[in-house]
C-alpha positions as CSV (number, residue, x, y, z in Angstrom):
1,M,7.8,8.2,37.4
2,S,4.0,9.5,37.6
3,T,3.3,13.2,36.1
4,R,1.7,15.3,38.4
5,E,-1.3,17.3,38.0
6,I,-1.9,20.6,39.5
7,S,-4.9,22.6,39.3
8,P,-5.4,25.7,37.2
9,R,-5.0,28.1,40.2
10,E,-1.7,26.7,41.3
11,A,-0.6,26.7,37.7
12,H,-1.2,30.7,37.4
13,Q,0.7,31.4,41.1
14,R,3.7,29.2,39.6
15,Q,3.4,31.5,36.1
16,A,3.4,34.5,38.4
17,R,6.6,33.6,39.9
18,G,8.2,33.2,36.7
19,V,7.3,29.6,35.6
20,A,7.0,28.8,31.8
21,L,3.6,27.6,30.8
22,I,3.5,25.8,27.5
23,D,-0.2,25.6,25.8
24,V,0.4,22.2,23.5
25,R,-2.9,22.4,21.6
26,E,-3.2,22.8,17.9
27,E,-2.9,26.1,16.0
28,H,-6.1,26.4,15.4
29,E,-7.3,25.6,19.4
30,W,-5.1,28.9,20.3
31,A,-7.3,31.1,18.5
32,L,-10.3,30.3,21.0
33,G,-8.5,31.7,23.9
34,M,-5.1,31.1,25.2
35,V,-3.9,31.4,29.1
36,E,-2.3,34.8,29.4
37,G,1.5,34.7,28.8
38,A,1.5,31.2,27.6
39,L,3.7,30.1,25.2
40,G,2.1,28.2,22.3
41,V,4.0,25.2,21.2
42,T,2.0,22.3,19.6
43,K,2.5,18.7,21.3
44,A,3.9,17.3,18.3
45,E,6.6,19.8,18.0
46,L,7.3,20.0,21.6
47,E,7.6,16.2,21.8
48,A,10.2,16.5,18.3
49,H,12.2,19.3,19.4
50,P,11.9,19.6,23.3
51,A,15.1,21.2,23.5
52,I,14.3,24.6,21.8
53,H,11.6,25.2,23.9
54,A,12.4,24.3,27.2
55,R,16.4,24.2,27.4
56,D,16.8,23.4,30.9
57,P,15.6,19.9,31.8
58,D,15.8,20.6,35.5
59,A,13.8,23.7,35.3
60,E,9.9,23.8,36.3
61,L,7.7,23.7,33.6
62,V,3.7,23.9,33.2
63,L,1.7,22.3,30.3
64,I,-1.8,22.7,29.3
65,C,-4.1,21.7,26.8
66,Q,-7.8,21.9,26.3
67,A,-8.9,19.0,29.2
68,G,-5.6,18.1,30.4
69,G,-5.4,14.7,28.4
70,R,-2.8,15.6,25.9
71,S,-0.8,17.8,28.4
72,M,-0.5,15.0,30.5
73,L,0.8,12.5,27.7
74,A,3.3,15.4,26.3
75,A,4.6,15.8,30.2
76,E,5.1,11.8,30.3
77,R,7.1,12.0,27.3
78,L,9.1,14.8,28.2
79,Q,9.7,12.9,31.5
80,R,10.9,10.1,29.4
81,S,13.5,12.2,27.8
82,G,15.0,13.6,30.8
83,Y,12.5,16.4,32.1
84,T,12.7,16.2,36.1
85,N,10.2,18.9,37.0
86,V,7.1,19.1,34.5
87,V,3.6,19.1,35.3
88,S,0.1,19.2,33.5
89,V,-2.7,21.6,34.4
90,R,-6.0,19.4,35.4
91,G,-8.9,20.2,33.3
92,G,-6.8,22.2,31.0
93,T,-8.0,25.7,29.5
94,S,-11.6,24.5,29.6
95,R,-11.4,24.8,33.5
96,W,-9.0,27.6,33.2
97,I,-11.2,29.9,31.9
98,A,-14.4,28.5,34.1
99,E,-12.4,29.6,37.0
100,G,-12.1,33.1,35.5
101,L,-8.5,33.0,35.2
102,P,-6.8,35.3,32.7
103,I,-7.1,34.5,29.1
104,T,-5.7,36.0,25.6
105,K,-7.5,36.1,22.5
106,L,-5.1,35.5,19.5
107,E,-5.9,37.6,16.6
108,V,-4.4,35.0,14.0
109,E,-5.8,33.9,10.6
110,I,-6.3,30.0,11.2
111,D,-6.1,27.5,8.1
112,H,-9.2,25.4,9.3
113,D,-9.2,23.1,6.1
114,F,-5.2,22.3,7.0
115,H,-5.9,21.3,10.2
116,E,-8.9,19.5,9.6
117,R,-7.6,17.6,6.7
118,Y,-4.0,16.6,8.0
119,S,-5.1,16.3,12.1
120,R,-3.7,12.9,12.4
121,H,-0.8,13.7,11.1
122,L,-0.2,16.7,13.2
123,R,-0.7,14.7,16.1
124,L,2.7,12.7,15.4
125,P,5.6,14.2,16.5
126,E,7.6,12.9,14.1
127,V,5.3,15.0,11.5
128,G,3.7,17.9,13.0
129,V,2.9,21.6,11.6
130,V,6.3,21.6,10.5
131,G,6.3,18.6,8.8
132,Q,3.1,18.9,7.2
133,R,4.6,22.1,5.7
134,R,7.2,20.7,4.4
135,L,4.9,17.9,2.6
136,E,3.0,21.0,1.3
137,A,5.9,22.4,0.1
138,S,7.4,19.3,-1.7
139,R,7.3,18.3,-5.1
140,I,7.5,15.2,-6.4
141,L,7.7,13.2,-10.0
142,L,5.6,10.0,-10.4
143,I,6.3,8.0,-14.0
144,G,3.4,6.0,-14.6
145,A,-0.4,6.6,-13.4
146,G,-1.0,2.8,-13.7
147,G,-0.8,0.1,-11.4
148,L,2.0,1.1,-9.3
149,G,1.3,4.9,-9.7
150,S,-2.4,4.9,-8.8
151,P,-2.1,3.7,-5.4
152,A,1.1,5.4,-4.6
153,A,-0.6,8.7,-5.9
154,F,-3.5,8.3,-4.0
155,Y,-1.8,8.3,-0.8
156,L,0.4,10.9,-1.4
157,A,-2.1,13.2,-2.8
158,A,-4.4,12.4,0.7
159,A,-1.0,12.9,3.1
160,G,-0.2,16.4,1.5
161,V,2.1,16.5,-1.1
162,G,1.8,19.7,-2.7
163,T,2.8,19.0,-6.4
164,M,2.8,16.0,-8.1
165,R,3.8,16.0,-11.6
166,I,2.8,12.6,-13.4
167,A,4.2,11.6,-16.4
168,D,2.6,8.9,-18.4
169,D,1.2,8.6,-22.3
170,D,-1.3,6.0,-22.3
171,I,-5.1,6.2,-22.2
172,V,-7.2,4.3,-20.0
173,D,-8.3,0.7,-21.2
174,R,-10.8,-1.7,-20.0
175,S,-8.1,-4.5,-18.7
176,N,-6.5,-1.3,-16.6
177,L,-9.3,-0.8,-13.9
178,Q,-8.6,-4.4,-12.4
179,R,-5.7,-2.9,-10.5
180,Q,-5.3,0.8,-11.9
181,I,-7.5,2.2,-9.4
182,L,-7.1,6.1,-10.3
183,H,-9.4,5.6,-13.0
184,T,-13.1,4.1,-13.6
185,D,-15.2,2.7,-16.6
186,A,-16.1,6.5,-17.4
187,D,-12.6,7.3,-18.2
188,I,-11.8,4.6,-20.9
189,G,-10.4,6.2,-23.9
190,M,-9.4,9.2,-21.4
191,P,-5.8,10.4,-21.2
192,K,-4.1,8.4,-18.0
193,V,-3.0,11.9,-16.7
194,E,-6.1,13.6,-17.3
195,S,-8.3,11.0,-15.3
196,A,-5.6,10.9,-12.5
197,A,-5.5,14.7,-12.1
198,T,-9.4,14.7,-12.0
199,T,-9.7,12.0,-9.5
200,L,-6.8,13.2,-7.4
201,S,-8.1,16.9,-7.2
202,A,-11.2,15.6,-6.1
203,L,-9.6,13.7,-3.3
204,N,-7.4,16.8,-1.9
205,P,-7.8,20.1,-3.8
206,R,-4.5,21.5,-1.8
207,T,-2.7,19.4,-4.3
208,T,-1.5,20.6,-7.2
209,I,-1.5,18.0,-10.2
210,E,0.8,18.7,-12.9
211,A,-0.2,16.3,-15.7
212,V,2.2,15.3,-18.7
213,A,0.8,13.4,-21.5
214,E,4.5,12.2,-22.5
215,R,6.6,9.1,-22.6
216,V,9.6,9.7,-20.5
217,T,12.5,9.7,-23.1
218,S,16.0,11.1,-22.9
219,E,14.7,14.5,-24.7
220,N,12.2,15.3,-22.0
221,I,13.6,13.5,-18.7
222,E,15.7,16.5,-16.8
223,R,12.8,18.7,-17.9
224,L,10.6,15.8,-16.1
225,L,13.1,16.1,-13.1
226,D,13.3,19.6,-13.1
227,D,12.6,21.0,-9.4
228,V,11.3,18.0,-8.1
229,D,12.5,16.6,-4.4
230,V,11.9,12.5,-5.0
231,V,11.2,10.5,-8.5
232,I,8.8,7.4,-8.0
233,D,9.5,4.9,-10.6
234,G,5.9,3.9,-11.5
235,A,7.1,2.3,-15.0
236,D,6.2,-1.1,-16.8
237,N,9.3,-1.2,-18.9
238,F,13.1,-2.0,-18.3
239,A,14.1,1.1,-21.0
240,A,12.3,3.3,-18.8
241,R,14.0,2.4,-15.6
242,Y,17.4,2.4,-16.9
243,L,16.7,6.3,-18.0
244,L,15.2,7.1,-14.9
245,N,18.1,5.7,-12.9
246,D,20.8,7.2,-14.8
247,A,19.2,10.8,-14.7
248,C,18.4,10.6,-10.6
249,V,22.3,9.5,-10.4
250,H,23.5,12.3,-12.8
251,L,20.9,14.7,-11.1
252,A,21.3,13.6,-7.8
253,K,17.7,12.6,-6.9
254,P,16.4,9.7,-4.9
255,L,14.4,7.4,-6.7
256,V,11.7,5.2,-5.3
257,Y,11.9,1.9,-7.2
258,G,8.8,-0.3,-7.5
259,A,7.9,-3.3,-10.0
260,V,5.5,-6.5,-9.8
261,H,5.3,-9.5,-11.5
262,R,2.3,-12.2,-11.3
263,F,2.0,-12.6,-7.9
264,E,5.2,-11.1,-6.2
265,G,6.8,-7.5,-6.3
266,Q,9.8,-5.6,-4.9
267,V,10.7,-2.0,-3.8
268,S,13.8,0.1,-2.8
269,V,15.4,3.4,-2.6
270,F,18.3,4.1,-4.9
271,D,20.0,7.3,-4.0
272,A,23.6,6.9,-5.4
273,G,23.4,10.1,-6.9
274,R,23.7,11.8,-3.1
275,N,25.6,9.2,-2.0
276,R,28.4,8.4,-4.3
277,G,30.1,4.8,-3.4
278,V,27.9,4.2,-0.3
279,A,24.3,3.8,-1.7
280,P,23.9,1.6,-4.8
281,C,21.6,3.1,-8.0
282,Y,19.4,0.2,-10.2
283,R,22.3,-0.6,-12.4
284,C,24.2,-1.8,-9.4
285,L,21.4,-4.7,-8.9
286,F,20.8,-5.1,-12.6
287,P,24.0,-3.7,-14.6
288,E,22.0,-5.5,-17.7
289,P,18.4,-6.0,-18.3
290,P,17.2,-9.6,-18.3
291,P,15.9,-11.3,-21.9
292,P,12.9,-10.5,-22.7
293,E,11.5,-14.2,-22.1
294,A,12.7,-13.8,-18.7
295,A,10.5,-10.8,-17.7
296,P,7.3,-10.7,-19.6
297,N,5.1,-7.7,-18.7
298,C,1.8,-7.8,-17.2
299,A,-0.2,-7.7,-20.1
300,E,1.9,-11.0,-21.1
301,A,2.1,-12.7,-17.8
302,G,-0.5,-11.3,-15.9
303,V,-0.7,-9.6,-12.4
304,L,-2.9,-9.9,-9.5
305,G,-4.8,-7.0,-9.2
306,V,-3.9,-6.0,-5.5
307,L,-0.5,-6.6,-5.7
308,P,0.6,-3.1,-7.5
309,G,-1.7,-1.6,-4.1
310,V,0.5,-3.3,-1.8
311,I,3.8,-2.3,-3.9
312,G,2.7,1.4,-4.7
313,L,1.7,1.7,-1.0
314,L,4.9,1.1,-0.2
315,Q,6.5,3.3,-2.4
316,A,4.4,5.9,-1.1
317,T,5.7,5.3,2.5
318,E,9.3,5.4,1.3
319,T,8.4,8.8,-0.6
320,I,6.8,10.2,2.9
321,K,9.8,9.3,4.7
322,L,12.8,10.7,2.1
323,L,10.6,14.3,2.2
324,L,10.2,14.5,5.7
325,G,14.0,12.8,6.7
326,I,12.2,10.3,9.0
327,G,12.6,6.7,9.7
328,Q,15.2,4.3,7.9
329,P,14.4,4.6,4.0
330,L,15.2,1.1,1.8
331,N,18.9,2.6,0.7
332,G,21.2,-0.4,0.1
333,R,17.8,-2.7,0.7
334,L,15.9,-4.5,-1.8
335,L,12.5,-5.4,0.1
336,H,10.8,-8.7,-1.8
337,F,7.1,-9.4,-1.4
338,D,5.3,-12.9,-1.9
339,A,1.5,-12.3,-1.9
340,L,0.7,-16.1,-2.2
341,A,3.0,-16.6,0.9
342,M,2.2,-13.3,2.3
343,R,5.8,-13.2,3.3
344,F,8.4,-10.1,3.0
345,R,12.1,-10.9,3.0
346,E,15.0,-8.1,2.3
347,T,18.0,-8.4,0.3
348,R,20.9,-6.6,1.2
349,L,22.4,-4.3,-1.6
350,S,25.8,-2.7,-1.8
351,P,27.0,0.0,-4.5
352,D,29.1,-1.5,-7.1
353,P,32.6,0.0,-7.0
354,D,32.7,-0.4,-10.9
355,C,29.2,0.6,-11.8
356,A,29.2,2.2,-15.4
357,V,27.0,5.1,-13.8
358,C,27.3,5.5,-10.0
359,A,30.7,4.5,-9.2
360,P,32.9,7.3,-7.3
361,G,34.7,9.8,-9.8
362,K,32.8,8.1,-12.6
363,P,31.9,11.1,-15.3
364,F,28.3,11.1,-16.7
365,Q,28.7,9.3,-20.3
366,G,25.4,11.0,-21.1
367,Y,22.0,9.5,-22.0
368,I,21.9,6.0,-24.6
369,D,19.3,4.7,-26.6
370,Y,17.3,2.6,-23.9
371,A,15.5,0.9,-25.8
372,A,18.3,-0.6,-27.9
373,F,20.2,-1.3,-24.8
374,C,17.3,-3.6,-23.4
375,A,16.7,-4.9,-26.7
376,G,20.0,-5.8,-27.6
377,R,20.3,-8.0,-24.4
């Protein structure tokens, strides 16, 4: 079914008969002049929630944009959603104004930096202005400003996450620079969180960076998790991972897990705290840590420099999906990546009904000595 175009004068005549006319441009464009009597709804918002702005799918509806392209695409999208009588204005507001038809100048304060910086997000129906504002209002905790934390932080700051709390007690070493892209040679000897804050603030000054130069422990974990929406595991040791898991289950925070080893990595989302008995936690996957000789760290075993970039970007992707409530997160799924074979595979995970931490009805037993727990294994 092809979408019809009508002239601005025909659109004006229909509008005079009471037909709804919707301007699907971005907010900052409305300030340049809007068709008199038009309703301003961005294309992304209209496509995401058409029933809110056009309740009757059989009623006449006229869409307009700046030149006619976006309104045509929006009309086609509405038709696929069941709207039967929608048309687009040929030439858009540019032609409307050229033909001397009435417009209104809006007295609105426009955040031009917001609209320019996030313009590609704003064009996505799944994000739009509402979703981008949600990202700006969100708070995340990132444990580790190293190999995984670097790419995750870069892209989350670029995406417009409002507040990023980064906890890491390490300093920048020359051996980090092969993979920890937040830092440069000039940062050697500087606390990683300080280097990260400088880099990320330069990338996006709209993102607030809370730099916490501390190692995550049982004493500070709940303070670190306070008021955050999502937690990202960029740690490099099992003690921190078990601690993060237990705290996230206890405080009902989604945990985006990532790990790398030599040429392989894995990613998952553990959200058992909000979904007891439905979603697994990290302990459901690893009830006990492996012996040290079976899981050497990067300093001992080495790691391909680009590998943390791949895994960290996947963690950032899962974080954005969780913050926006879109897509299908990796709940109950462990994604494996083999860089040498360039192959992904997926393992289904089920909650352990006898899990020591997340089993339904299981009371929180408190934080343990995680270093001793891992060493004892």
